[in-house]
PDB file as gemmi writes it, atoms N, CA and C in Angstrom:
CRYST1    1.000    1.000    1.000  90.00  90.00  90.00 P 1                      
ATOM      1  N   MET A   1      -6.099   2.171  10.997  1.00  0.00           N  
ATOM      2  CA  MET A   1      -6.889   1.610  10.179  1.00  0.00           C  
ATOM      3  C   MET A   1      -6.038   0.175  10.578  1.00  0.00           C  
ATOM      4  N   LYS A   2      -6.626  -0.786  10.168  1.00  0.00           N  
ATOM      5  CA  LYS A   2      -5.801  -2.314  10.362  1.00  0.00           C  
ATOM      6  C   LYS A   2      -5.345  -2.547   8.552  1.00  0.00           C  
ATOM      7  N   VAL A   3      -4.314  -2.957   9.315  1.00  0.00           N  
ATOM      8  CA  VAL A   3      -3.871  -3.265   7.425  1.00  0.00           C  
ATOM      9  C   VAL A   3      -3.098  -4.898   7.323  1.00  0.00           C  
ATOM     10  N   GLN A   4      -3.611  -5.707   6.246  1.00  0.00           N  
ATOM     11  CA  GLN A   4      -3.203  -7.419   6.276  1.00  0.00           C  
ATOM     12  C   GLN A   4      -2.382  -6.740   5.082  1.00  0.00           C  
ATOM     13  N   PHE A   5      -1.565  -7.980   4.906  1.00  0.00           N  
ATOM     14  CA  PHE A   5      -0.899  -8.084   3.888  1.00  0.00           C  
ATOM     15  C   PHE A   5      -1.113  -9.657   3.124  1.00  0.00           C  
ATOM     16  N   LYS A   6      -1.490  -9.299   1.944  1.00  0.00           N  
ATOM     17  CA  LYS A   6      -1.878 -10.344   1.006  1.00  0.00           C  
ATOM     18  C   LYS A   6      -1.025 -11.536   0.928  1.00  0.00           C  
ATOM     19  N   THR A   7       0.686 -10.772   0.638  1.00  0.00           N  
ATOM     20  CA  THR A   7       1.775 -12.223   1.154  1.00  0.00           C  
ATOM     21  C   THR A   7       2.537 -11.855   2.183  1.00  0.00           C  
ATOM     22  N   ASN A   8       2.748 -13.259   2.228  1.00  0.00           N  
ATOM     23  CA  ASN A   8       4.014 -13.254   3.740  1.00  0.00           C  
ATOM     24  C   ASN A   8       5.660 -12.214   3.148  1.00  0.00           C  
ATOM     25  N   GLU A   9       5.562 -12.011   1.743  1.00  0.00           N  
ATOM     26  CA  GLU A   9       6.743 -11.145   1.493  1.00  0.00           C  
ATOM     27  C   GLU A   9       6.673  -9.549   1.580  1.00  0.00           C  
ATOM     28  N   LEU A  10       5.268  -9.485   1.305  1.00  0.00           N  
ATOM     29  CA  LEU A  10       5.054  -7.985   1.914  1.00  0.00           C  
ATOM     30  C   LEU A  10       4.735  -7.744   3.052  1.00  0.00           C  
ATOM     31  N   LYS A  11       4.535  -8.960   3.763  1.00  0.00           N  
ATOM     32  CA  LYS A  11       4.609  -8.575   5.389  1.00  0.00           C  
ATOM     33  C   LYS A  11       6.186  -8.430   6.053  1.00  0.00           C  
ATOM     34  N   HIS A  12       6.918  -9.009   5.375  1.00  0.00           N  
ATOM     35  CA  HIS A  12       8.533  -9.089   5.637  1.00  0.00           C  
ATOM     36  C   HIS A  12       9.371  -7.887   5.604  1.00  0.00           C  
ATOM     37  N   PHE A  13       8.664  -7.530   4.057  1.00  0.00           N  
ATOM     38  CA  PHE A  13       9.192  -6.064   3.586  1.00  0.00           C  
ATOM     39  C   PHE A  13       8.945  -5.044   4.594  1.00  0.00           C  
ATOM     40  N   TYR A  14       7.909  -5.300   5.387  1.00  0.00           N  
ATOM     41  CA  TYR A  14       7.129  -3.887   6.226  1.00  0.00           C  
ATOM     42  C   TYR A  14       7.528  -3.797   7.727  1.00  0.00           C  
ATOM     43  N   VAL A  15       7.897  -5.734   8.133  1.00  0.00           N  
ATOM     44  CA  VAL A  15       7.902  -5.682   9.645  1.00  0.00           C  
ATOM     45  C   VAL A  15       9.615  -5.854   9.717  1.00  0.00           C  
ATOM     46  N   THR A  16      10.367  -6.158   8.914  1.00  0.00           N  
ATOM     47  CA  THR A  16      12.037  -6.518   8.838  1.00  0.00           C  
ATOM     48  C   THR A  16      12.952  -4.838   8.369  1.00  0.00           C  
ATOM     49  N   PRO A  17      13.693  -4.324   9.691  1.00  0.00           N  
ATOM     50  CA  PRO A  17      14.440  -3.071   9.467  1.00  0.00           C  
ATOM     51  C   PRO A  17      15.293  -3.465   7.972  1.00  0.00           C  
ATOM     52  N   LEU A  18      15.180  -2.221   7.239  1.00  0.00           N  
ATOM     53  CA  LEU A  18      15.521  -2.239   5.640  1.00  0.00           C  
ATOM     54  C   LEU A  18      17.018  -2.485   5.651  1.00  0.00           C  
ATOM     55  N   ASP A  19      17.670  -2.300   6.851  1.00  0.00           N  
ATOM     56  CA  ASP A  19      19.647  -3.134   7.131  1.00  0.00           C  
ATOM     57  C   ASP A  19      19.029  -4.447   7.445  1.00  0.00           C  
ATOM     58  N   GLU A  20      18.346  -4.995   7.525  1.00  0.00           N  
ATOM     59  CA  GLU A  20      18.537  -6.586   7.731  1.00  0.00           C  
ATOM     60  C   GLU A  20      17.605  -7.152   6.727  1.00  0.00           C  
ATOM     61  N   LEU A  21      17.200  -6.736   5.565  1.00  0.00           N  
ATOM     62  CA  LEU A  21      16.814  -7.198   4.444  1.00  0.00           C  
ATOM     63  C   LEU A  21      17.971  -8.193   4.063  1.00  0.00           C  
ATOM     64  N   LYS A  22      17.975  -9.336   3.732  1.00  0.00           N  
ATOM     65  CA  LYS A  22      19.273  -9.678   2.916  1.00  0.00           C  
ATOM     66  C   LYS A  22      18.920 -10.438   1.704  1.00  0.00           C  
ATOM     67  N   GLY A  23      19.900 -10.484   1.032  1.00  0.00           N  
ATOM     68  CA  GLY A  23      19.734 -11.068  -0.777  1.00  0.00           C  
ATOM     69  C   GLY A  23      19.398 -10.187  -1.268  1.00  0.00           C  
ATOM     70  N   LYS A  24      19.266 -11.028  -2.661  1.00  0.00           N  
ATOM     71  CA  LYS A  24      18.924 -10.065  -3.654  1.00  0.00           C  
ATOM     72  C   LYS A  24      17.289 -10.179  -4.046  1.00  0.00           C  
ATOM     73  N   LEU A  25      16.805  -8.917  -3.286  1.00  0.00           N  
ATOM     74  CA  LEU A  25      15.832  -7.860  -3.392  1.00  0.00           C  
ATOM     75  C   LEU A  25      14.946  -7.815  -4.340  1.00  0.00           C  
ATOM     76  N   PRO A  26      13.500  -8.163  -4.633  1.00  0.00           N  
ATOM     77  CA  PRO A  26      13.143  -7.497  -5.909  1.00  0.00           C  
ATOM     78  C   PRO A  26      12.757  -6.391  -6.449  1.00  0.00           C  
ATOM     79  N   PHE A  27      12.718  -5.739  -5.474  1.00  0.00           N  
ATOM     80  CA  PHE A  27      12.791  -3.942  -5.624  1.00  0.00           C  
ATOM     81  C   PHE A  27      13.741  -2.884  -4.879  1.00  0.00           C  
ATOM     82  N   GLN A  28      14.451  -2.467  -5.223  1.00  0.00           N  
ATOM     83  CA  GLN A  28      15.615  -1.447  -4.873  1.00  0.00           C  
ATOM     84  C   GLN A  28      14.945  -1.046  -3.044  1.00  0.00           C  
ATOM     85  N   ARG A  29      16.163  -0.768  -2.173  1.00  0.00           N  
ATOM     86  CA  ARG A  29      15.953  -0.613  -0.868  1.00  0.00           C  
ATOM     87  C   ARG A  29      15.243   0.794  -1.142  1.00  0.00           C  
ATOM     88  N   GLU A  30      15.655   1.764  -1.655  1.00  0.00           N  
ATOM     89  CA  GLU A  30      14.659   2.928  -1.596  1.00  0.00           C  
ATOM     90  C   GLU A  30      13.029   2.921  -2.165  1.00  0.00           C  
ATOM     91  N   VAL A  31      12.506   1.544  -2.674  1.00  0.00           N  
ATOM     92  CA  VAL A  31      11.469   1.497  -2.939  1.00  0.00           C  
ATOM     93  C   VAL A  31      10.631   0.605  -1.753  1.00  0.00           C  
ATOM     94  N   ILE A  32      11.312   0.157  -1.096  1.00  0.00           N  
ATOM     95  CA  ILE A  32      10.924  -0.714  -0.120  1.00  0.00           C  
ATOM     96  C   ILE A  32      10.711  -0.147   1.127  1.00  0.00           C  
ATOM     97  N   LYS A  33      11.629   1.261   1.056  1.00  0.00           N  
ATOM     98  CA  LYS A  33      11.847   2.764   2.233  1.00  0.00           C  
ATOM     99  C   LYS A  33      10.435   2.860   2.064  1.00  0.00           C  
ATOM    100  N   HIS A  34      10.225   3.344   0.716  1.00  0.00           N  
ATOM    101  CA  HIS A  34       9.081   4.438   0.645  1.00  0.00           C  
ATOM    102  C   HIS A  34       7.883   3.529   0.987  1.00  0.00           C  
ATOM    103  N   TYR A  35       8.025   2.144   0.656  1.00  0.00           N  
ATOM    104  CA  TYR A  35       6.625   1.174   0.692  1.00  0.00           C  
ATOM    105  C   TYR A  35       6.121   1.152   2.827  1.00  0.00           C  
ATOM    106  N   LYS A  36       7.395   1.093   3.309  1.00  0.00           N  
ATOM    107  CA  LYS A  36       7.462   0.661   4.652  1.00  0.00           C  
ATOM    108  C   LYS A  36       6.592   2.447   5.147  1.00  0.00           C  
ATOM    109  N   LYS A  37       7.154   3.371   4.793  1.00  0.00           N  
ATOM    110  CA  LYS A  37       6.691   4.528   5.310  1.00  0.00           C  
ATOM    111  C   LYS A  37       4.886   4.875   4.573  1.00  0.00           C  
ATOM    112  N   LYS A  38       4.535   4.307   3.354  1.00  0.00           N  
ATOM    113  CA  LYS A  38       3.579   4.583   3.161  1.00  0.00           C  
ATOM    114  C   LYS A  38       2.251   3.503   3.672  1.00  0.00           C  
ATOM    115  N   VAL A  39       2.552   2.480   4.034  1.00  0.00           N  
ATOM    116  CA  VAL A  39       2.056   1.756   4.738  1.00  0.00           C  
ATOM    117  C   VAL A  39       1.858   2.040   6.136  1.00  0.00           C  
ATOM    118  N   GLN A  40       3.116   2.871   7.138  1.00  0.00           N  
ATOM    119  CA  GLN A  40       2.612   3.494   7.819  1.00  0.00           C  
ATOM    120  C   GLN A  40       1.480   4.835   8.038  1.00  0.00           C  
ATOM    121  N   LEU A  41       1.365   5.318   7.053  1.00  0.00           N  
ATOM    122  CA  LEU A  41       0.589   6.459   7.096  1.00  0.00           C  
ATOM    123  C   LEU A  41      -0.962   5.455   6.203  1.00  0.00           C  
ATOM    124  N   LEU A  42      -1.120   4.619   6.198  1.00  0.00           N  
ATOM    125  CA  LEU A  42      -2.296   3.624   5.833  1.00  0.00           C  
ATOM    126  C   LEU A  42      -2.662   3.511   7.350  1.00  0.00           C  
ATOM    127  N   ILE A  43      -1.681   3.000   7.943  1.00  0.00           N  
ATOM    128  CA  ILE A  43      -2.366   2.555   9.496  1.00  0.00           C  
ATOM    129  C   ILE A  43      -2.666   3.857  10.282  1.00  0.00           C  
ATOM    130  N   ALA A  44      -2.198   4.709  10.203  1.00  0.00           N  
ATOM    131  CA  ALA A  44      -2.209   5.996  10.830  1.00  0.00           C  
ATOM    132  C   ALA A  44      -3.575   6.988  10.410  1.00  0.00           C  
ATOM    133  N   ALA A  45      -3.874   6.412   9.151  1.00  0.00           N  
ATOM    134  CA  ALA A  45      -5.588   7.445   8.818  1.00  0.00           C  
ATOM    135  C   ALA A  45      -6.414   6.729   9.554  1.00  0.00           C  
ATOM    136  N   ASP A  46      -7.258   7.800   9.635  1.00  0.00           N  
ATOM    137  CA  ASP A  46      -8.539   7.526  10.545  1.00  0.00           C  
ATOM    138  C   ASP A  46      -9.918   7.051   9.451  1.00  0.00           C  
ATOM    139  N   SER A  47      -9.240   7.064   8.220  1.00  0.00           N  
ATOM    140  CA  SER A  47     -10.555   7.104   7.097  1.00  0.00           C  
ATOM    141  C   SER A  47      -9.727   7.054   5.726  1.00  0.00           C  
ATOM    142  N   ILE A  48     -10.479   6.129   4.777  1.00  0.00           N  
ATOM    143  CA  ILE A  48      -9.950   6.032   3.530  1.00  0.00           C  
ATOM    144  C   ILE A  48      -9.840   7.758   3.060  1.00  0.00           C  
ATOM    145  N   ASP A  49     -10.801   8.741   3.004  1.00  0.00           N  
ATOM    146  CA  ASP A  49     -10.825  10.045   2.721  1.00  0.00           C  
ATOM    147  C   ASP A  49      -9.587  10.672   3.002  1.00  0.00           C  
ATOM    148  N   GLU A  50      -8.956  10.737   4.261  1.00  0.00           N  
ATOM    149  CA  GLU A  50      -7.676  11.145   4.356  1.00  0.00           C  
ATOM    150  C   GLU A  50      -6.860  11.055   3.611  1.00  0.00           C  
ATOM    151  N   LEU A  51      -6.753  10.100   2.579  1.00  0.00           N  
ATOM    152  CA  LEU A  51      -5.774  10.133   1.411  1.00  0.00           C  
ATOM    153  C   LEU A  51      -5.369  10.585   0.328  1.00  0.00           C  
ATOM    154  N   GLY A  52      -6.787  10.831   0.192  1.00  0.00           N  
ATOM    155  CA  GLY A  52      -7.149  12.367  -0.636  1.00  0.00           C  
ATOM    156  C   GLY A  52      -6.678  13.464  -0.666  1.00  0.00           C  
ATOM    157  N   TYR A  53      -6.478  13.713   0.520  1.00  0.00           N  
ATOM    158  CA  TYR A  53      -5.833  15.299   0.886  1.00  0.00           C  
ATOM    159  C   TYR A  53      -4.628  14.918   1.291  1.00  0.00           C  
ATOM    160  N   PHE A  54      -3.848  14.024   0.820  1.00  0.00           N  
ATOM    161  CA  PHE A  54      -2.279  13.809   0.574  1.00  0.00           C  
ATOM    162  C   PHE A  54      -2.095  13.862  -1.180  1.00  0.00           C  
ATOM    163  N   LYS A  55      -1.761  15.121  -1.793  1.00  0.00           N  
ATOM    164  CA  LYS A  55      -1.582  15.163  -3.915  1.00  0.00           C  
ATOM    165  C   LYS A  55      -0.340  14.096  -3.570  1.00  0.00           C  
ATOM    166  N   SER A  56       0.603  14.475  -3.084  1.00  0.00           N  
ATOM    167  CA  SER A  56       1.991  13.870  -3.349  1.00  0.00           C  
ATOM    168  C   SER A  56       1.875  11.867  -3.454  1.00  0.00           C  
ATOM    169  N   LEU A  57       0.580  11.665  -2.449  1.00  0.00           N  
ATOM    170  CA  LEU A  57       0.326   9.983  -2.843  1.00  0.00           C  
ATOM    171  C   LEU A  57      -0.240   9.532  -3.794  1.00  0.00           C  
ATOM    172  N   ASN A  58      -1.051  10.627  -4.646  1.00  0.00           N  
ATOM    173  CA  ASN A  58      -1.769  10.455  -5.836  1.00  0.00           C  
ATOM    174  C   ASN A  58      -2.652   9.061  -5.909  1.00  0.00           C  
ATOM    175  N   PHE A  59      -3.257   9.247  -5.325  1.00  0.00           N  
ATOM    176  CA  PHE A  59      -4.153   8.073  -4.585  1.00  0.00           C  
ATOM    177  C   PHE A  59      -5.595   8.191  -5.726  1.00  0.00           C  
ATOM    178  N   LYS A  60      -5.659   6.586  -6.265  1.00  0.00           N  
ATOM    179  CA  LYS A  60      -6.522   6.489  -7.535  1.00  0.00           C  
ATOM    180  C   LYS A  60      -7.262   5.346  -7.347  1.00  0.00           C  
ATOM    181  N   LYS A  61      -8.699   5.184  -7.433  1.00  0.00           N  
ATOM    182  CA  LYS A  61      -9.366   3.743  -7.589  1.00  0.00           C  
ATOM    183  C   LYS A  61      -9.172   3.470  -8.577  1.00  0.00           C  
ATOM    184  N   LEU A  62      -8.763   2.161  -8.977  1.00  0.00           N  
ATOM    185  CA  LEU A  62      -8.390   1.798 -10.243  1.00  0.00           C  
ATOM    186  C   LEU A  62      -9.535   1.272 -11.020  1.00  0.00           C  
ATOM    187  N   LYS A  63      -9.100   0.921 -12.585  1.00  0.00           N  
ATOM    188  CA  LYS A  63     -10.110   0.733 -13.329  1.00  0.00           C  
ATOM    189  C   LYS A  63     -10.267  -0.529 -13.962  1.00  0.00           C  
ATOM    190  N   GLY A  64     -10.956  -1.184 -14.819  1.00  0.00           N  
ATOM    191  CA  GLY A  64     -10.776  -2.099 -15.638  1.00  0.00           C  
ATOM    192  C   GLY A  64     -10.718  -3.333 -14.908  1.00  0.00           C  
ATOM    193  N   LYS A  65      -9.901  -4.087 -15.086  1.00  0.00           N  
ATOM    194  CA  LYS A  65      -9.328  -5.418 -14.440  1.00  0.00           C  
ATOM    195  C   LYS A  65      -8.904  -5.276 -12.873  1.00  0.00           C  
ATOM    196  N   ARG A  66      -8.619  -4.014 -12.166  1.00  0.00           N  
ATOM    197  CA  ARG A  66      -8.527  -3.826 -11.138  1.00  0.00           C  
ATOM    198  C   ARG A  66      -9.392  -2.720 -10.427  1.00  0.00           C  
ATOM    199  N   LYS A  67     -10.637  -2.884 -11.035  1.00  0.00           N  
ATOM    200  CA  LYS A  67     -11.667  -2.166 -10.203  1.00  0.00           C  
ATOM    201  C   LYS A  67     -12.200  -2.073  -9.039  1.00  0.00           C  
ATOM    202  N   ASN A  68     -11.890  -2.755  -8.291  1.00  0.00           N  
ATOM    203  CA  ASN A  68     -11.940  -2.642  -6.901  1.00  0.00           C  
ATOM    204  C   ASN A  68     -10.952  -2.772  -5.496  1.00  0.00           C  
ATOM    205  N   GLU A  69      -9.610  -2.313  -6.777  1.00  0.00           N  
ATOM    206  CA  GLU A  69      -8.889  -2.000  -5.926  1.00  0.00           C  
ATOM    207  C   GLU A  69      -8.257  -0.439  -5.986  1.00  0.00           C  
ATOM    208  N   TYR A  70      -7.205   0.241  -5.292  1.00  0.00           N  
ATOM    209  CA  TYR A  70      -6.825   1.241  -5.451  1.00  0.00           C  
ATOM    210  C   TYR A  70      -5.251   1.352  -5.361  1.00  0.00           C  
ATOM    211  N   SER A  71      -4.394   2.487  -5.724  1.00  0.00           N  
ATOM    212  CA  SER A  71      -3.389   2.521  -5.712  1.00  0.00           C  
ATOM    213  C   SER A  71      -2.513   4.164  -4.802  1.00  0.00           C  
ATOM    214  N   ILE A  72      -2.048   4.062  -4.148  1.00  0.00           N  
ATOM    215  CA  ILE A  72      -1.083   5.449  -3.861  1.00  0.00           C  
ATOM    216  C   ILE A  72       0.466   5.280  -4.600  1.00  0.00           C  
ATOM    217  N   ARG A  73       1.275   6.503  -4.692  1.00  0.00           N  
ATOM    218  CA  ARG A  73       2.137   6.306  -5.035  1.00  0.00           C  
ATOM    219  C   ARG A  73       3.901   6.042  -4.464  1.00  0.00           C  
ATOM    220  N   LEU A  74       4.457   5.292  -4.977  1.00  0.00           N  
ATOM    221  CA  LEU A  74       5.808   4.857  -4.211  1.00  0.00           C  
ATOM    222  C   LEU A  74       6.893   5.878  -4.487  1.00  0.00           C  
ATOM    223  N   ASN A  75       6.929   5.786  -5.655  1.00  0.00           N  
ATOM    224  CA  ASN A  75       7.951   6.987  -6.385  1.00  0.00           C  
ATOM    225  C   ASN A  75       7.465   6.996  -8.036  1.00  0.00           C  
ATOM    226  N   LYS A  76       7.878   7.446  -8.662  1.00  0.00           N  
ATOM    227  CA  LYS A  76       7.373   7.900 -10.071  1.00  0.00           C  
ATOM    228  C   LYS A  76       7.185   6.804 -10.898  1.00  0.00           C  
ATOM    229  N   GLN A  77       8.042   5.375 -10.446  1.00  0.00           N  
ATOM    230  CA  GLN A  77       7.555   4.081 -11.440  1.00  0.00           C  
ATOM    231  C   GLN A  77       6.848   3.188 -10.267  1.00  0.00           C  
ATOM    232  N   TYR A  78       7.007   3.496  -9.456  1.00  0.00           N  
ATOM    233  CA  TYR A  78       6.051   2.198  -8.722  1.00  0.00           C  
ATOM    234  C   TYR A  78       5.037   2.714  -7.900  1.00  0.00           C  
ATOM    235  N   ARG A  79       4.212   1.721  -7.371  1.00  0.00           N  
ATOM    236  CA  ARG A  79       2.734   2.208  -6.989  1.00  0.00           C  
ATOM    237  C   ARG A  79       2.445   1.104  -5.966  1.00  0.00           C  
ATOM    238  N   LEU A  80       1.906   1.327  -4.716  1.00  0.00           N  
ATOM    239  CA  LEU A  80       1.270   0.437  -3.648  1.00  0.00           C  
ATOM    240  C   LEU A  80      -0.185  -0.228  -3.718  1.00  0.00           C  
ATOM    241  N   ILE A  81      -0.384  -1.204  -4.370  1.00  0.00           N  
ATOM    242  CA  ILE A  81      -1.936  -1.391  -4.740  1.00  0.00           C  
ATOM    243  C   ILE A  81      -2.600  -2.056  -3.872  1.00  0.00           C  
ATOM    244  N   PHE A  82      -3.777  -1.621  -2.969  1.00  0.00           N  
ATOM    245  CA  PHE A  82      -4.484  -2.146  -2.049  1.00  0.00           C  
ATOM    246  C   PHE A  82      -5.879  -2.590  -2.436  1.00  0.00           C  
ATOM    247  N   THR A  83      -7.031  -3.153  -1.623  1.00  0.00           N  
ATOM    248  CA  THR A  83      -7.983  -2.833  -1.363  1.00  0.00           C  
ATOM    249  C   THR A  83      -8.644  -2.469  -0.231  1.00  0.00           C  
ATOM    250  N   ILE A  84     -10.051  -2.163   0.141  1.00  0.00           N  
ATOM    251  CA  ILE A  84     -10.506  -2.004   1.461  1.00  0.00           C  
ATOM    252  C   ILE A  84     -11.467  -2.708   1.331  1.00  0.00           C  
ATOM    253  N   ASN A  85     -11.839  -3.177   2.802  1.00  0.00           N  
ATOM    254  CA  ASN A  85     -12.966  -4.026   2.750  1.00  0.00           C  
ATOM    255  C   ASN A  85     -13.491  -3.355   4.013  1.00  0.00           C  
ATOM    256  N   LYS A  86     -15.017  -2.589   4.468  1.00  0.00           N  
ATOM    257  CA  LYS A  86     -15.419  -2.301   5.160  1.00  0.00           C  
ATOM    258  C   LYS A  86     -16.285  -3.426   5.887  1.00  0.00           C  
ATOM    259  N   LYS A  87     -16.041  -3.066   7.415  1.00  0.00           N  
ATOM    260  CA  LYS A  87     -16.269  -4.267   8.255  1.00  0.00           C  
ATOM    261  C   LYS A  87     -17.625  -3.988   8.954  1.00  0.00           C  
ATOM    262  N   ASP A  88     -17.929  -2.398   9.060  1.00  0.00           N  
ATOM    263  CA  ASP A  88     -19.469  -2.191   9.881  1.00  0.00           C  
ATOM    264  C   ASP A  88     -19.594  -0.803   9.271  1.00  0.00           C  
ATOM    265  N   GLU A  89     -20.961  -0.476   9.246  1.00  0.00           N  
ATOM    266  CA  GLU A  89     -21.112   0.455   8.070  1.00  0.00           C  
ATOM    267  C   GLU A  89     -21.361   1.802   9.043  1.00  0.00           C  
ATOM    268  N   LYS A  90     -21.546   0.856  10.437  1.00  0.00           N  
ATOM    269  CA  LYS A  90     -22.169   2.174  11.442  1.00  0.00           C  
ATOM    270  C   LYS A  90     -20.449   3.114  11.985  1.00  0.00           C  
ATOM    271  N   ILE A  91     -19.891   2.215  12.196  1.00  0.00           N  
ATOM    272  CA  ILE A  91     -18.244   3.006  12.820  1.00  0.00           C  
ATOM    273  C   ILE A  91     -17.633   2.332  11.278  1.00  0.00           C  
ATOM    274  N   ILE A  92     -17.113   2.929  10.565  1.00  0.00           N  
ATOM    275  CA  ILE A  92     -16.330   2.160   9.664  1.00  0.00           C  
ATOM    276  C   ILE A  92     -14.692   2.022   9.811  1.00  0.00           C  
ATOM    277  N   PHE A  93     -14.665   0.776  10.002  1.00  0.00           N  
ATOM    278  CA  PHE A  93     -13.572  -0.016  10.257  1.00  0.00           C  
ATOM    279  C   PHE A  93     -12.908  -0.447   8.752  1.00  0.00           C  
ATOM    280  N   ASN A  94     -11.932  -0.029   8.106  1.00  0.00           N  
ATOM    281  CA  ASN A  94     -11.833  -0.393   7.156  1.00  0.00           C  
ATOM    282  C   ASN A  94     -10.363  -1.113   7.127  1.00  0.00           C  
ATOM    283  N   VAL A  95     -10.024  -2.165   6.510  1.00  0.00           N  
ATOM    284  CA  VAL A  95      -8.916  -3.317   6.542  1.00  0.00           C  
ATOM    285  C   VAL A  95      -8.562  -3.187   5.065  1.00  0.00           C  
ATOM    286  N   LEU A  96      -7.337  -2.825   4.880  1.00  0.00           N  
ATOM    287  CA  LEU A  96      -6.405  -2.674   3.779  1.00  0.00           C  
ATOM    288  C   LEU A  96      -5.383  -3.756   3.606  1.00  0.00           C  
ATOM    289  N   VAL A  97      -5.867  -4.346   2.369  1.00  0.00           N  
ATOM    290  CA  VAL A  97      -5.351  -5.473   2.540  1.00  0.00           C  
ATOM    291  C   VAL A  97      -4.258  -5.192   1.469  1.00  0.00           C  
ATOM    292  N   VAL A  98      -2.762  -4.980   1.665  1.00  0.00           N  
ATOM    293  CA  VAL A  98      -1.611  -4.782   0.484  1.00  0.00           C  
ATOM    294  C   VAL A  98      -1.651  -5.788  -0.330  1.00  0.00           C  
ATOM    295  N   GLU A  99      -2.387  -5.343  -1.466  1.00  0.00           N  
ATOM    296  CA  GLU A  99      -2.024  -6.219  -2.503  1.00  0.00           C  
ATOM    297  C   GLU A  99      -0.350  -6.680  -3.665  1.00  0.00           C  
ATOM    298  N   GLU A 100      -0.103  -5.568  -3.720  1.00  0.00           N  
ATOM    299  CA  GLU A 100       1.452  -5.867  -4.071  1.00  0.00           C  
ATOM    300  C   GLU A 100       2.197  -4.512  -4.405  1.00  0.00           C  
ATOM    301  N   ILE A 101       3.398  -4.395  -5.004  1.00  0.00           N  
ATOM    302  CA  ILE A 101       3.952  -3.476  -5.070  1.00  0.00           C  
ATOM    303  C   ILE A 101       4.478  -3.549  -7.040  1.00  0.00           C  
ATOM    304  N   SER A 102       3.798  -2.716  -7.348  1.00  0.00           N  
ATOM    305  CA  SER A 102       3.740  -2.671  -8.846  1.00  0.00           C  
ATOM    306  C   SER A 102       4.239  -1.670  -9.454  1.00  0.00           C  
ATOM    307  N   LYS A 103       4.817  -2.060 -10.735  1.00  0.00           N  
ATOM    308  CA  LYS A 103       5.161  -0.839 -12.052  1.00  0.00           C  
ATOM    309  C   LYS A 103       4.084   0.022 -12.429  1.00  0.00           C  
ATOM    310  N   HIS A 104       4.515   1.315 -12.304  1.00  0.00           N  
ATOM    311  CA  HIS A 104       3.386   1.664 -12.845  1.00  0.00           C  
ATOM    312  C   HIS A 104       2.727   1.324 -14.361  1.00  0.00           C  
ATOM    313  N   ASN A 105       1.178   1.559 -14.705  1.00  0.00           N  
ATOM    314  CA  ASN A 105       0.931   0.941 -15.836  1.00  0.00           C  
ATOM    315  C   ASN A 105       1.359  -0.241 -16.628  1.00  0.00           C  
ATOM    316  N   GLU A 106       1.860  -0.977 -15.646  1.00  0.00           N  
ATOM    317  CA  GLU A 106       2.099  -2.404 -15.875  1.00  0.00           C  
ATOM    318  C   GLU A 106       1.297  -3.294 -15.552  1.00  0.00           C  
ATOM    319  N   LYS A 107       0.518  -4.373 -16.288  1.00  0.00           N  
ATOM    320  CA  LYS A 107      -0.222  -5.463 -16.158  1.00  0.00           C  
ATOM    321  C   LYS A 107      -1.563  -4.522 -16.792  1.00  0.00           C  
TER     322      LYS A 107                                                      
END                                                                             
């Protein structure tokens, strides 16, 4: 799948090697490390249904104000929030827009 990032900061965290991230970071390095791995998993997935096969991801469709968003677990405290846009109904091509790294049950 193709992945787009909502902010330059989220893209920066993904493309920059962990040891090259400088200054005060908004998340612990371990959270960013898990974020990088999970984005790679999203890219490698052939369909959104594959995410449900990994129980450790705790893949969920969100409700309420976030009803069009999904989340997967980064660790016990943080989730990766994203949206899914289908480009073609015949050939299901999902574009995942990584929205944010969020503390669980915050917001």
